[in-house]
C-alpha positions in Angstrom: -10.5 -25.1 -22.4 -12.8 -26.0 -18.7 -11.6 -22.7 -16.6 -13.8 -24.1 -14.0 -12.1 -27.2 -13.7 -9.0 -25.3 -13.8 -9.6 -23.1 -11.2 -11.0 -26.3 -8.8 -7.6 -28.2 -9.6 -5.7 -25.2 -8.7 -7.7 -24.5 -5.4 -6.8 -28.1 -4.3 -3.1 -28.0 -4.8 -3.2 -24.6 -2.9 -5.0 -25.9 0.4 -1.8 -26.1 2.7 -0.9 -22.4 1.7 -4.3 -21.4 2.4 -4.5 -22.7 5.6 -1.1 -21.2 6.5 -3.4 -17.9 5.5 -6.0 -18.3 7.7 -4.0 -19.4 10.9 -2.2 -15.6 10.4 -5.3 -13.8 9.9 -6.6 -15.3 13.2 -3.8 -14.3 15.1 -3.8 -10.4 13.2 -7.5 -10.2 14.1 -7.0 -11.4 17.8 -4.3 -8.2 17.6 -7.1 -5.8 16.4 -9.7 -7.1 18.6 -7.7 -6.5 21.5 -6.5 -3.1 20.7 -10.5 -2.3 20.3 -10.9 -3.7 23.9 -7.9 -2.2 25.5 -8.6 1.3 24.2 -12.9 0.8 25.3 -13.9 1.9 21.6 -17.3 2.3 22.0 -20.9 3.8 20.2 -19.5 6.9 21.3 -16.3 6.6 19.3 -18.9 7.0 16.2 -19.5 10.5 16.6 -18.8 13.3 14.4 -17.2 16.6 14.6 -18.0 19.7 12.0 -15.8 23.0 11.1 -12.3 22.6 13.5 -12.9 19.4 14.4 -12.3 20.0 18.6 -12.5 17.4 21.0 -13.1 14.7 18.6 -13.2 11.5 20.9 -13.7 8.9 18.0 -10.7 10.5 16.3 -8.6 9.7 19.5 -9.9 6.2 19.4 -9.2 5.5 15.9 -5.4 6.9 16.3 -5.0 4.8 19.6 -6.0 1.6 17.4 -3.7 2.1 14.9 -1.1 2.9 16.9 -1.1 -0.4 18.9 -2.4 -2.4 15.7 1.0 -0.9 13.7 3.1 -1.3 17.1 4.0 2.3 16.6 4.9 5.2 19.2 1.9 7.2 17.8 -0.2 7.8 14.6 -2.1 10.1 12.5 -5.3 8.9 10.8 -7.1 11.4 9.0 -9.9 11.3 6.1 -8.0 15.0 5.2 -5.4 12.7 3.6 -6.7 12.3 -0.1 -4.6 9.5 -0.7 -1.6 7.1 0.2 0.6 9.7 -2.0 -0.6 12.7 -0.3 0.0 11.3 3.2 3.7 10.4 1.9 3.8 14.4 0.6 3.0 15.4 4.4 5.5 13.1 5.7 8.2 14.3 3.3 7.7 17.9 3.7 7.4 17.4 7.6 10.5 16.1 7.9 12.7 17.7 5.5 14.2 21.0 5.2 15.7 22.8 2.7 19.3 21.7 1.8 18.3 18.2 3.6 18.8 15.0 1.9 16.4 12.3 0.9 17.8 9.3 -0.1 15.5 6.2 -1.8 17.4 2.8 -1.3 14.7 1.0 -2.9 15.2 2.5 -6.3 12.9 5.2 -8.2 10.1 5.5 -5.9 6.2 5.2 -7.5 5.4 7.4 -10.7 2.9 10.0 -8.5 5.7 10.9 -6.3 8.3 12.3 -9.0 6.9 15.5 -9.4 6.6 15.8 -5.2 10.1 14.8 -5.3 11.2 16.7 -8.1 12.9 14.0 -10.0 10.1 15.4 -12.9 10.1 19.1 -12.6 7.4 20.8 -10.5 7.6 24.5 -8.9 5.8 22.9 -5.6 8.4 20.0 -5.4 10.9 19.3 -2.9 13.6 20.4 -5.0 12.1 23.7 -5.7 12.3 24.2 -1.9 16.3 23.2 -2.1 15.3 19.4 -0.7 18.0 17.4 -2.1 17.5 14.0 -3.5 19.4 10.8 -4.5 18.2 7.0 -4.9 20.4 3.5 -4.9 18.9 1.0 -6.8 18.3 -2.7 -5.6 20.8 -5.3 -7.0 19.2 -9.0 -7.4 15.9 -7.9 -5.5 17.9 -6.9 -2.6 19.3 -3.5 -0.9 22.7 -2.5 -2.2 24.4 -2.7 1.0 27.7 -1.3 -0.2 26.6 1.1 -2.0 24.1 2.4 0.6 27.2 2.4 3.3 29.5 4.3 1.0 26.7 7.1 0.7 25.9 7.3 4.2 29.4 7.8 5.1 30.4 10.2 2.4 26.8 12.5 2.8 24.8 14.0 5.5 21.5 12.0 5.1 18.2 13.4 6.8 15.6 10.9 5.8 16.1 7.6 3.9 12.9 6.2 2.2 11.9 2.5 1.3 9.4 1.7 -1.0 8.1 -1.6 -0.1 5.6 -2.2 -2.8 6.8 -2.6 -6.2 4.9 0.2 -8.0 5.2 -0.2 -11.6 8.3 -1.5 -11.4 9.6 -5.2 -12.3 11.6 -5.6 -9.1 10.0 -8.2 -5.9 8.2 -6.3 -3.1 10.4 -6.1 -0.2 9.6 -8.2 2.9 10.1 -7.5 6.4 13.0 -9.7 7.2 15.0 -7.8 4.4 13.3 -4.5 5.5 14.5 -5.2 9.4 18.3 -6.2 8.3 18.5 -2.9 6.4 17.3 -0.9 9.2 19.7 -2.6 11.5 22.3 -1.7 9.0 21.7 1.6 8.6 20.9 2.6 12.3 24.7 1.0 13.1 26.3 3.2 10.6 24.2 6.6 11.5 21.5 6.1 14.3 19.9 9.6 13.6 18.7 9.1 10.1 15.2 9.0 9.8 14.1 5.5 8.1 10.3 6.3 6.3 8.5 3.5 4.8 5.9 3.7 2.2 3.8 0.5 3.4 0.9 0.7 0.8 -0.4 -2.5 0.1 1.4 -4.1 2.8 -0.3 -4.0 5.8 -1.4 -7.5 7.5 0.4 -9.6 4.7 2.9 -10.2 7.0 2.4 -10.2 11.0 5.4 -7.7 11.9 5.0 -3.8 10.8 8.0 -1.9 10.0 7.9 0.5 13.0 8.2 -3.0 15.0 11.3 -3.5 13.4 12.9 -0.2 13.6 11.4 2.1 10.9 11.1 5.6 12.4 7.9 6.1 10.1 5.7 4.4 8.1 2.6 5.6 5.6 -0.4 3.7 4.0 -3.6 4.5 2.6 -7.1 3.6 4.0 -8.6 2.8 0.3 -5.9 -0.1 0.6 -5.4 -2.8 2.9 -6.4 -1.3 6.1 -9.6 0.8 5.0 -11.2 -2.9 4.1 -13.1 -1.3 1.5 -15.4 0.1 4.0 -13.2 3.7 4.5 -14.5 6.0 1.6 -11.0 7.9 1.9 -7.9 8.6 4.0 -4.5 7.7 4.9 -2.5 7.3 7.9 1.2 7.9 9.2 2.4 6.2 12.3 5.6 6.2 14.0 7.7 7.8 16.6 5.8 10.8 18.1 7.7 13.5 17.6 7.8 12.9 13.7 4.0 12.2 14.0 3.5 15.6 15.8 5.4 17.1 12.9 3.3 15.3 10.6 0.3 16.9 12.4 1.5 20.3 12.0 2.4 19.7 8.1 -1.3 18.7 7.6 -2.9 21.1 9.0 -1.0 24.0 10.4 1.8 24.9 13.3 0.4 25.3 16.6 -3.0 23.6 15.9 -1.7 20.3 14.0 -3.3 17.2 15.2 -5.9 18.8 17.4 -8.1 20.2 14.6 -9.6 17.8 11.5 -13.5 17.5 11.7 -14.3 13.8 11.0 -17.7 14.4 9.3 -19.0 11.3 10.3 -16.2 8.9 8.9 -15.4 7.8 12.6 -17.3 4.4 12.5 -16.4 3.7 8.7 -12.4 3.8 9.4 -13.2 1.7 12.5 -15.3 -0.9 10.7 -12.2 -1.0 8.2 -9.6 -1.7 10.0 -11.9 -4.4 11.9 -12.2 -6.1 8.7 -9.2 -5.8 7.3 -7.4 -8.9 8.3 -9.9 -10.9 6.7 -9.9 -8.8 3.5 -6.3 -8.6 2.9 -6.6 -12.6 3.7 -9.1 -12.6 0.8 -6.8 -10.6 -1.6 -3.9 -12.6 -0.9 -5.9 -15.9 -1.9 -7.1 -14.1 -4.8 -3.6 -13.5 -6.0 -2.3 -16.7 -5.2 -4.7 -18.6 -7.1 -4.4 -16.0 -9.9 -0.9 -16.7 -10.1 -1.5 -20.6 -10.2 -4.2 -20.4 -13.0 -1.9 -18.0 -15.0 1.0 -19.9 -14.6 -0.9 -22.8 -15.6 -2.1 -21.1 -18.9 1.4 -20.5 -19.7 2.1 -16.6 -18.5 5.0 -15.6 -16.7 3.9 -14.2 -13.0 5.6 -12.7 -9.9 5.2 -13.5 -7.3 5.0 -17.7 -7.9 2.1 -18.9 -6.1 4.5 -20.2 -3.5 6.6 -17.3 -2.8 6.5 -15.6 0.3 4.5 -12.4 -0.1 5.1 -8.8 1.1 1.9 -7.2 -0.5 -1.0 -8.0 -2.2 -0.2 -7.4 -5.4 0.1 -10.2 -8.4 2.0 -9.5 -11.7 1.3 -10.9 -14.6 4.1 -10.7 -17.3 2.0 -10.6 -20.6 4.7 -9.4 -23.0 1.7 -8.5 -25.6 0.1 -5.2 -25.4 -3.4 -6.7 -26.5 -2.8 -9.5 -24.1 -2.5 -7.1 -21.1 -5.6 -4.9 -22.1 -8.2 -8.0 -22.7 -7.0 -9.4 -19.3 -7.7 -5.9 -17.5 -10.9 -5.4 -19.1 -12.0 -8.7 -18.4 -11.3 -8.1 -14.7 -13.8 -5.0 -15.2 -16.4 -7.3 -16.5 -16.3 -9.4 -13.5 -16.4 -6.6 -11.1 -19.5 -5.2 -9.4 -19.6 -1.9 -10.3 -19.2 -0.6 -13.9 -19.3 -3.8 -15.3 -20.8 -3.0 -18.4 -18.1 -0.6 -18.9 -15.0 -1.5 -21.0 -11.6 0.5 -19.8 -9.2 1.6 -22.5 -5.4 2.8 -22.0 -5.7 6.8 -21.3 -3.4 9.3 -19.9 -3.5 10.0 -15.9 -2.4 12.3 -14.1 1.2 11.7 -12.5 2.0 8.7 -14.9 4.4 9.3 -18.6 3.0 6.5 -19.9 -0.8 5.7 -20.8 -2.8 3.4 -18.3 -5.0 0.3 -18.8 -7.0 0.3 -15.7 -9.9 -1.9 -14.3 -11.6 -0.9 -11.1 -15.1 -2.2 -10.4 -15.3 -0.5 -7.2 -17.8 0.9 -4.8 -14.9 3.5 -3.8 -13.1 5.5 -6.3 -9.4 4.1 -6.7 -10.1 1.3 -3.7 -7.5 -1.1 -5.0 -8.4 -3.6 -2.3 -11.5 -3.9 -3.7 -10.5 -6.3 -7.0 -8.7 -3.7 -9.4 -6.4 -4.4 -11.9 -4.0 -1.9 -14.2 -0.8 -1.5 -16.0 1.2 1.0 -18.1 1.4 0.2 -21.9 5.1 -0.2 -22.1 7.1 -3.6 -22.0 7.0 -6.3 -20.9 3.1 -5.3 -20.3 2.6 -6.3 -17.1 -0.4 -6.2 -15.3 -0.8 -5.5 -11.7 -3.7 -7.0 -9.8 -4.6 -6.4 -6.0 -7.5 -7.0 -3.7 -10.6 -8.5 -3.6 -13.3 -8.0 -0.6 -14.0 -11.5 -0.6 -12.1 -14.5 -2.0 -15.2 -15.7 -3.9 -15.7 -12.5 -5.8 -11.9 -12.7 -6.7 -12.4 -16.0 -7.9 -15.3 -15.0 -10.1 -13.2 -11.9 -11.2 -10.4 -14.3 -12.5 -12.9 -16.7 -14.1 -14.2 -13.9 -16.0 -11.0 -12.3 -17.0 -9.2 -15.6 -18.1 -12.4 -16.4 -20.3 -12.3 -13.1 -21.8 -8.4 -13.1 -22.3 -8.9 -16.4 -24.2 -11.5 -15.6 -26.2 
């Protein structure tokens, strides 16, 4: 089989879709640039603080830029966040108190949140502090409006959580249109419910943001979309000002909150990351769409299809075969820049019940916006591929993975 011809032919068929992505990326880039200019980001914004981190001008500029770009009242952007999951944990504990009720309306959250919530026992979970939890599954990849209304009318819900990206599930990711509709529905029943959105993998895929369509607060990681592989770590929380203040006091300590937190020389990297993010997300989307097209031509089930509307940068390939899943993931590693000489094997990972096979040939550990691919060793043996700093590198990794899979 001529893999090069397969890819070239697929690219030709995708020209119109790629043009739409380019047009959208220009509009998003203009929004980011306008925010830099409006907030007078200058060389002084690259400063560094240590110790307590008082009066960090660069940190303040970063949070103003994120606030604007994400169309939110306020934003908390910190290197003290270890990951997106950590930021979600901070957000949960900031908003919820003993006897409060947390409701997920997008089914069971991502595996790494199970011990945070108390779905899986942990003495430090929300459950251990007397915070109650329940969940409502999606129906045919949409919200179950009937169950949501009944539940809200019969229970005092403090926070509703929506995870937009699919995680390791087989459902579709949630588009902004669907999110906007369900937020309006919930607020029409109880306007006081706090709607919290896990926005990981979704930033800049669509032009509107969750807070722009009514979400009270949202969370994302800087080693995914908005860090553009430049930010070495960190995460953000954006939303209503009073909720962001609560999150700041939970991240640090009551009384000091957002006023402390040294940036340790990271400001420039975070600003460079969000500046490049529109282009990097576009490259990731093109890589995902090309992957979908090529793997479907090879006879595999894929989700989303190449021409479907997308909510995130994740591309599923449903192999229905353990060995094929392993081989494809290994092929992505072989096509990466870092540790291309290493062959990943399924292994146990903290926060997951199943063994995980994971390719991440990245400059930053765990940076899934760089080309990466992983999946749990459970039926139907799905590879979850995401990222690529440039489309060209994504195409090269795809070519190597397909060659290794076929071989």
